C-alpha positions as CSV (number, residue, x, y, z in Angstrom):
1,M,-87.9,35.4,-44.9
2,E,-84.6,37.2,-44.6
3,I,-84.2,40.6,-46.2
4,P,-81.6,40.6,-49.0
5,P,-78.4,42.6,-48.1
6,H,-78.9,45.3,-50.7
7,E,-82.5,45.9,-49.7
8,K,-81.5,46.0,-46.0
9,S,-78.8,48.5,-46.8
10,N,-81.3,50.7,-48.7
11,W,-83.7,50.4,-45.9
12,I,-81.2,51.5,-43.3
13,Q,-80.0,54.4,-45.5
14,E,-83.6,55.6,-46.0
15,L,-84.1,55.3,-42.2
16,S,-81.0,57.3,-41.5
17,N,-82.1,60.0,-44.0
18,Q,-85.4,60.4,-42.0
19,S,-83.8,60.2,-38.6
20,W,-83.4,64.0,-38.1
21,N,-87.0,64.4,-37.0
22,L,-86.6,61.7,-34.3
23,E,-83.3,63.3,-33.3
24,F,-85.0,66.6,-32.9
25,V,-87.7,65.3,-30.7
26,V,-85.4,63.2,-28.5
27,S,-82.9,66.0,-28.2
28,G,-85.7,68.4,-27.0
29,A,-87.0,65.8,-24.5
30,A,-83.4,65.2,-23.3
31,I,-82.8,68.9,-22.7
32,F,-85.9,69.1,-20.6
33,S,-85.0,65.9,-18.6
34,T,-81.4,66.7,-18.0
35,S,-82.2,70.2,-16.8
36,F,-83.3,68.6,-13.5
37,L,-80.1,66.6,-13.0
38,P,-77.8,69.2,-11.5
39,E,-80.3,69.9,-8.7
40,L,-80.8,66.1,-8.2
41,T,-77.0,65.6,-7.8
42,D,-76.9,68.4,-5.2
43,Q,-79.8,66.7,-3.3
44,A,-78.1,63.3,-3.5
45,I,-74.8,64.5,-2.0
46,A,-76.6,66.4,0.7
47,S,-78.6,63.3,1.5
48,Y,-75.4,61.3,1.6
49,F,-73.7,63.6,4.1
50,E,-76.7,63.7,6.3
51,N,-77.8,60.0,6.3
52,Y,-75.0,57.8,5.1
53,Q,-71.5,59.3,5.8
54,L,-70.3,57.3,8.7
55,T,-67.8,59.9,10.0
56,N,-67.2,63.6,9.5
57,D,-63.5,63.1,8.8
58,L,-62.0,64.7,5.7
59,P,-60.8,61.3,4.1
60,D,-64.4,60.0,4.2
61,Q,-65.6,63.0,2.2
62,L,-63.1,62.7,-0.7
63,F,-64.5,59.7,-2.6
64,P,-68.2,60.7,-2.3
65,I,-67.4,64.3,-3.4
66,L,-65.3,62.9,-6.3
67,A,-68.3,60.7,-7.4
68,Y,-70.5,63.8,-7.1
69,S,-68.2,65.9,-9.2
70,F,-68.2,63.2,-12.0
71,A,-72.0,63.0,-11.9
72,K,-72.5,66.8,-12.0
73,S,-69.9,67.3,-14.8
74,S,-71.7,64.6,-16.7
75,T,-75.0,66.4,-16.3
76,Y,-73.5,69.7,-17.5
77,L,-71.8,68.1,-20.5
78,L,-75.1,66.3,-21.4
79,I,-77.0,69.6,-21.3
80,I,-74.4,71.4,-23.4
81,T,-74.2,68.6,-25.9
82,F,-78.0,68.2,-26.4
83,V,-78.5,72.0,-26.5
84,S,-75.8,72.2,-29.2
85,H,-77.4,69.4,-31.2
86,F,-80.8,71.0,-30.9
87,I,-79.6,74.4,-32.1
88,L,-77.5,73.0,-35.0
89,R,-80.4,70.7,-36.1
90,A,-82.8,73.6,-36.0
91,F,-80.3,75.6,-38.2
92,W,-80.2,72.6,-40.5
93,I,-84.0,72.6,-40.8
94,A,-83.9,76.3,-41.6
95,L,-81.4,75.7,-44.4
96,V,-83.4,72.8,-45.8
97,G,-86.5,75.0,-45.9
98,L,-84.5,77.8,-47.5
99,R,-83.2,75.4,-50.2
100,A,-86.8,74.4,-50.9
101,V,-87.5,78.1,-51.7
102,F,-84.3,78.7,-53.6
103,P,-83.2,75.3,-55.1
104,Q,-80.2,76.8,-56.9
105,G,-78.7,77.8,-53.5
106,I,-76.3,80.8,-53.5
107,N,-76.1,82.7,-56.7
108,F,-72.5,84.0,-56.2
109,E,-72.6,86.2,-59.4
110,N,-75.7,88.1,-58.0
111,I,-74.5,88.8,-54.4
112,P,-75.0,92.6,-53.7
113,N,-71.9,94.9,-53.5
114,T,-69.6,92.1,-54.9
115,N,-67.3,92.1,-57.9
116,K,-66.2,89.0,-59.9
117,E,-63.0,88.6,-57.9
118,L,-64.8,88.7,-54.6
119,A,-67.5,86.4,-55.9
120,E,-64.8,83.8,-56.7
121,I,-63.4,84.1,-53.2
122,Y,-66.8,83.6,-51.7
123,K,-67.4,80.6,-54.0
124,K,-64.2,78.9,-52.8
125,K,-64.9,79.8,-49.2
126,F,-68.5,78.8,-48.9
127,G,-69.1,76.2,-51.6
128,S,-72.6,75.0,-52.5
129,L,-75.5,75.2,-50.1
130,D,-76.3,71.5,-50.7
131,G,-72.7,70.6,-49.6
132,F,-73.0,72.7,-46.5
133,I,-76.4,71.1,-45.6
134,V,-75.0,67.6,-46.0
135,R,-71.9,68.4,-43.8
136,L,-74.1,70.0,-41.2
137,D,-76.4,67.0,-41.2
138,K,-73.4,64.7,-40.6
139,I,-72.2,66.9,-37.8
140,C,-75.6,66.9,-36.1
141,S,-75.8,63.1,-36.2
142,Q,-72.3,62.8,-34.8
143,I,-73.0,65.2,-31.9
144,F,-76.2,63.2,-31.2
145,S,-74.2,60.0,-31.0
146,I,-71.6,61.6,-28.8
147,A,-74.4,62.8,-26.5
148,F,-75.6,59.2,-26.1
149,V,-72.1,58.0,-25.4
150,L,-72.1,60.5,-22.5
151,V,-75.5,59.3,-21.3
152,L,-74.3,55.7,-21.3
153,F,-71.0,56.6,-19.7
154,S,-72.8,58.6,-17.0
155,L,-75.1,55.6,-16.3
156,M,-72.0,53.3,-16.1
157,L,-70.3,55.6,-13.5
158,A,-73.5,55.9,-11.5
159,L,-74.1,52.1,-11.4
160,L,-70.5,51.4,-10.6
161,Y,-70.5,53.9,-7.7
162,V,-73.8,52.5,-6.4
163,V,-72.3,49.0,-6.3
164,I,-69.1,50.2,-4.6
165,F,-71.1,52.4,-2.2
166,L,-73.5,49.6,-1.1
167,G,-70.7,47.1,-0.7
168,T,-68.5,49.5,1.3
169,V,-71.3,50.9,3.6
170,G,-72.8,47.4,4.1
171,V,-69.5,45.9,5.2
172,R,-68.6,48.9,7.3
173,T,-71.9,49.0,9.0
174,Y,-72.4,45.3,9.8
175,F,-68.8,44.1,9.9
176,P,-66.8,47.1,11.2
177,E,-63.8,45.0,12.4
178,L,-63.6,43.1,9.1
179,Y,-63.8,46.5,7.3
180,T,-61.0,48.0,9.4
181,K,-58.7,45.0,8.7
182,A,-59.6,44.4,5.1
183,K,-59.6,48.1,3.9
184,P,-55.8,48.5,3.5
185,I,-55.6,45.1,1.7
186,F,-58.4,46.0,-0.8
187,M,-56.9,49.5,-1.3
188,A,-53.5,47.9,-2.1
189,I,-55.0,45.4,-4.5
190,A,-57.1,48.0,-6.2
191,L,-54.1,50.3,-6.6
192,A,-52.0,47.4,-8.0
193,I,-54.7,46.4,-10.5
194,A,-55.1,50.1,-11.6
195,V,-51.3,50.5,-12.1
196,V,-50.9,47.2,-14.0
197,S,-54.0,47.9,-16.2
198,M,-52.6,51.4,-17.0
199,L,-49.2,49.9,-18.0
200,I,-50.9,47.3,-20.2
201,F,-53.1,50.0,-21.8
202,L,-50.1,52.3,-22.5
203,L,-47.9,49.5,-23.9
204,S,-50.7,48.3,-26.1
205,S,-51.2,51.8,-27.6
206,K,-47.8,51.2,-29.4
207,E,-48.0,48.7,-32.3
208,K,-44.5,47.3,-31.7
209,Y,-45.5,46.4,-28.1
210,R,-49.0,45.3,-29.0
211,E,-47.6,42.7,-31.3
212,H,-45.4,41.2,-28.6
213,P,-46.9,37.8,-27.5
214,L,-46.9,38.6,-23.8
215,V,-48.3,42.1,-24.1
216,G,-50.8,41.0,-26.6
217,K,-52.0,38.2,-24.4
218,L,-52.2,40.5,-21.4
219,Y,-54.1,43.1,-23.4
220,K,-56.6,40.5,-24.6
221,H,-57.3,39.3,-21.1
222,F,-57.5,42.9,-19.9
223,I,-60.2,43.7,-22.5
224,Q,-62.1,40.5,-21.8
225,K,-62.0,40.7,-18.0
226,S,-62.7,44.4,-17.6
227,T,-66.0,44.5,-19.5
228,W,-68.0,44.1,-16.3
229,L,-66.8,47.6,-15.2
230,Y,-69.1,49.0,-17.9
231,M,-72.1,47.7,-15.9
232,G,-73.9,46.3,-18.9
233,M,-73.0,49.4,-21.1
234,Y,-70.0,47.8,-22.9
235,K,-71.6,46.9,-26.2
236,P,-73.8,50.1,-26.6
237,I,-70.8,52.3,-25.9
238,Q,-68.4,50.4,-28.1
239,Y,-70.8,50.2,-31.0
240,I,-70.6,54.0,-31.2
241,N,-66.9,54.2,-30.2
242,F,-65.7,51.6,-32.7
243,T,-67.8,53.2,-35.5
244,F,-66.2,56.6,-34.9
245,G,-62.7,55.1,-34.4
246,S,-62.8,52.9,-37.5
247,N,-64.0,55.6,-39.9
248,L,-62.3,58.8,-38.7
249,P,-58.6,59.6,-39.3
250,R,-56.5,58.5,-36.3
251,K,-55.3,62.0,-35.3
252,K,-58.8,63.4,-35.6
253,Y,-60.3,60.6,-33.5
254,F,-57.7,60.8,-30.7
255,R,-57.9,64.6,-30.7
256,A,-61.7,64.3,-30.2
257,I,-61.3,61.8,-27.4
258,A,-58.6,64.0,-25.7
259,L,-60.8,67.1,-26.0
260,I,-63.9,65.3,-24.5
261,G,-61.7,63.7,-21.8
262,F,-60.1,67.0,-20.9
263,L,-63.4,68.8,-20.7
264,F,-65.0,66.0,-18.6
265,F,-62.1,65.7,-16.1
266,G,-61.4,69.4,-16.1
267,V,-65.0,70.3,-15.1
268,S,-65.1,67.4,-12.6
269,I,-61.9,68.5,-10.8
270,F,-63.2,72.1,-10.8
271,I,-66.6,71.0,-9.3
272,Y,-64.8,68.7,-6.9
273,T,-62.6,71.5,-5.5
274,L,-65.5,73.9,-5.1
275,K,-67.7,71.3,-3.3
276,L,-64.9,70.2,-1.0
277,L,-64.2,73.8,0.0
278,D,-67.9,74.7,0.3
279,H,-68.7,71.6,2.4
280,N,-65.9,72.5,4.9
281,G,-67.0,76.2,5.1
282,L,-63.9,77.6,3.3
283,P,-64.2,80.6,1.0
284,Y,-63.1,80.3,-2.7
285,L,-62.7,82.6,-5.7
286,E,-63.0,85.7,-3.4
287,S,-61.3,88.8,-4.9
288,R,-62.0,91.2,-2.1
289,N,-59.0,91.5,0.2
290,F,-60.9,92.2,3.4
291,Y,-63.9,89.9,3.0
292,S,-64.7,87.0,5.3
293,S,-62.2,84.2,5.7
294,G,-65.0,81.7,6.4
295,S,-65.5,82.1,10.2
296,A,-69.1,81.4,11.0
297,E,-69.1,83.7,14.1
298,H,-68.8,86.8,12.0
299,Q,-71.1,86.2,9.1
300,L,-74.8,85.5,8.5
301,I,-75.1,82.1,6.8
302,A,-78.6,81.8,5.4
303,N,-78.9,78.1,6.1
304,Y,-78.7,78.8,9.9
305,Y,-82.0,80.8,9.9
306,D,-85.5,79.6,9.1
307,N,-86.5,83.0,7.7
308,L,-83.5,83.2,5.3
309,R,-83.2,79.5,4.3
310,Q,-84.7,78.6,0.9
311,E,-87.9,76.6,0.9
312,G,-87.3,72.9,1.1
313,E,-83.5,73.4,1.8
314,R,-82.0,71.0,4.4
315,I,-80.5,72.4,7.6
316,V,-76.8,71.5,7.2
317,I,-75.6,71.8,10.8
318,A,-77.9,73.8,13.0
319,G,-80.6,76.5,12.7
320,I,-82.7,79.0,14.7
321,Q,-86.0,80.6,13.8
322,S,-84.6,84.0,12.7
323,D,-81.6,86.3,12.4
324,V,-83.5,88.8,14.5
325,I,-85.2,87.4,17.6
326,E,-87.9,89.2,19.6
327,E,-89.5,86.1,21.3
328,P,-88.7,85.1,24.9
329,F,-86.9,81.9,23.6
330,V,-84.6,80.7,20.8
331,K,-85.8,77.6,19.0
332,L,-82.5,75.7,18.2
333,F,-82.4,72.8,15.8
334,I,-79.3,70.6,15.5
335,T,-79.0,68.3,12.6
336,Y,-78.3,64.7,13.5
337,N,-76.2,63.4,10.6
338,K,-75.0,59.9,10.4
339,G,-71.4,60.9,11.0
340,L,-72.1,61.7,14.7
341,D,-72.7,57.9,15.3
342,A,-69.0,57.3,15.3
343,D,-68.4,59.6,18.3
344,L,-71.7,58.8,20.1
345,S,-71.0,55.1,20.1
346,K,-67.7,55.6,22.0
347,F,-69.4,56.6,25.2
348,C,-73.1,55.8,24.8
349,S,-74.6,52.4,24.9
350,A,-78.1,51.0,24.7
351,P,-79.7,50.6,28.2
352,T,-80.4,47.2,29.6
353,L,-84.1,46.9,30.2
354,P,-86.1,44.1,31.9
355,D,-88.1,41.9,29.7
356,T,-91.2,42.5,31.8
357,L,-91.5,46.0,30.6
358,K,-94.0,46.7,27.8
359,N,-92.7,47.7,24.4
360,Y,-94.0,51.3,24.6
361,K,-92.3,51.8,28.0
362,K,-89.0,50.4,26.6
363,R,-89.2,52.9,23.7
364,I,-89.7,55.8,26.2
365,L,-86.7,54.7,28.3
366,K,-84.5,54.1,25.2
367,D,-85.3,57.6,23.8
368,K,-84.7,59.2,27.1
369,T,-81.2,57.5,27.4
370,R,-80.4,58.6,23.8
371,L,-81.3,62.2,24.6
372,D,-79.2,62.2,27.7
373,C,-76.3,61.0,25.5
374,F,-76.8,64.0,23.3
375,N,-76.8,66.2,26.3
376,Q,-73.4,64.9,27.2
377,Y,-72.1,65.2,23.7
378,F,-73.3,68.8,22.9
379,K,-72.5,71.9,25.0
380,I,-74.6,74.9,24.3
381,I,-73.1,78.3,25.1
382,L,-74.9,81.7,24.8
383,N,-72.3,84.4,24.5
384,D,-70.1,83.4,27.6
385,S,-72.8,81.5,29.6
386,T,-73.0,77.7,29.4
387,L,-76.7,76.7,29.3
388,T,-77.4,73.7,31.5
389,P,-79.5,71.6,31.5
390,V,-80.7,71.6,28.0
391,E,-83.8,69.6,27.2
392,F,-83.7,68.0,23.7
393,F,-86.6,66.6,21.7
394,F,-86.3,64.5,18.5
395,E,-87.7,66.3,15.5
396,E,-87.8,65.8,11.8
397,Y,-87.7,69.2,10.1
398,H,-88.5,69.1,6.4
399,T,-87.1,65.5,6.1
400,T,-84.0,66.5,8.1
401,K,-83.7,64.5,11.3
402,G,-82.3,66.2,14.4
403,L,-82.7,67.6,17.9
404,K,-84.9,70.5,19.0
405,T,-84.5,72.6,22.1
406,Y,-85.9,75.9,23.4
407,L,-83.4,78.3,25.0
408,S,-84.5,81.3,27.2
409,T,-83.5,84.7,26.0
410,E,-83.2,86.1,29.6
411,K,-79.4,86.1,29.3
412,C,-79.4,87.8,25.8
413,K,-78.3,91.3,25.5
414,I,-80.0,93.9,23.3
415,G,-78.1,93.7,20.0
416,R,-75.7,91.1,18.8
417,N,-75.5,87.7,20.5
418,T,-73.8,84.5,19.5
419,L,-74.9,80.9,20.1
420,Y,-72.0,78.5,20.3
421,I,-72.4,74.7,20.0
422,K,-69.4,72.6,21.0
423,T,-69.0,68.9,20.9
424,M,-67.0,66.6,23.2
425,K,-63.8,65.1,21.8
426,T,-64.5,61.4,22.5
427,D,-60.8,60.5,22.0
428,S,-60.0,62.6,25.0
429,L,-62.1,60.6,27.5
430,P,-62.2,60.2,30.4
431,K,-61.2,63.9,30.3
432,K,-63.8,66.1,28.7
433,V,-62.3,68.3,26.0
434,W,-64.6,70.4,23.9
435,T,-64.2,71.4,20.3
436,D,-66.0,74.1,18.3
437,Y,-68.9,72.7,16.2
438,V,-70.8,75.8,15.0
439,A,-71.4,79.4,15.9
440,V,-74.7,81.1,15.1
441,P,-74.8,84.9,15.5
442,F,-78.2,86.6,15.8
443,W,-79.7,90.0,16.8
444,Y,-81.8,90.2,19.9
445,A,-84.5,93.0,19.9
446,K,-86.7,92.8,23.0
447,D,-90.3,94.0,22.6
């Protein structure tokens, strides 16, 4: 039996009147859940740089860091929005409780230290308590809806990036030649589609162009064909968006959209800039005229030392056991990130092994060959002495895969020493030209 329209309307109205308690619970749970998201995004980008980035070149960093900045700005905006809703809804509950005690609301004629003229001013300025409670309730519900648009929008961006990421990395890993040839074509097509779509969208924003048969037809196809970009979030997002857009004044609606967009993209670009500078070891927002310019040789970077690194933090490039060493050896760990494969593959190849060898012996020979390859690629220098040969071992240090070696401290001087790691420029082969990779300073204090 179908519910009559008037009864359905009354039921929905009654449900909306009681929705504040559900909003309050959901908002509190959302604040707790989203508080973990900034740390998770940091872990995600660190994992990407370590395990999935195919080269260490700057162009290959730009798009992942852009995706990271969008994700992190979304998490901050979600936290701010849900916290704002939680505070305003708690304030609304307090006012409702206050009204239960004083049903008449504000008695303007009885406000202390107030004459009739000032009481009239207050009455015009504040209005009734009931009116303020109703307005505040509407604001809370609107903020709650905006928060969920941000949630859905964030999910859409995340899913869209995952699809692009898996497709790009998959083709680049298994079909490198096809990727190299097809990349410029796909980039050109994507740019052309983006430009044409932007033109159609701008033209359709004006009524006189929107009514034009050609523009109208293109705009209709643009809307119909682009819904897949929402990654299944099209209807949920547009239900909220269309409800706001069709009930708010045009100027107020577009001002709200512009403000949210400005905040989102402004925070994203800010985070993007900071992360790009931080990942490349460049200082930012430094007001001290004579502080470090970012040279690793002359500063102690906590990530390089096991005793200074935070618990569970990944080793970004390399690390030793301490900033002050008293032992007869230095334990050096070098992170093996995915980006090194591009260089290593240019001069290292898998050994050809006879089929008669047992599998465990094949694994031993393969690993030995791979370690020899690393010995050719890395050059270890202590102060001004090149250390050869260096015996590497594979090691997984707190989920970070890399190489471990032990270096004697016989050539260390009492006091400051610097461990330099250089890498071979594979583009210079057959000549061997070395480039700086990292410098790790430490203090040697012999027992």
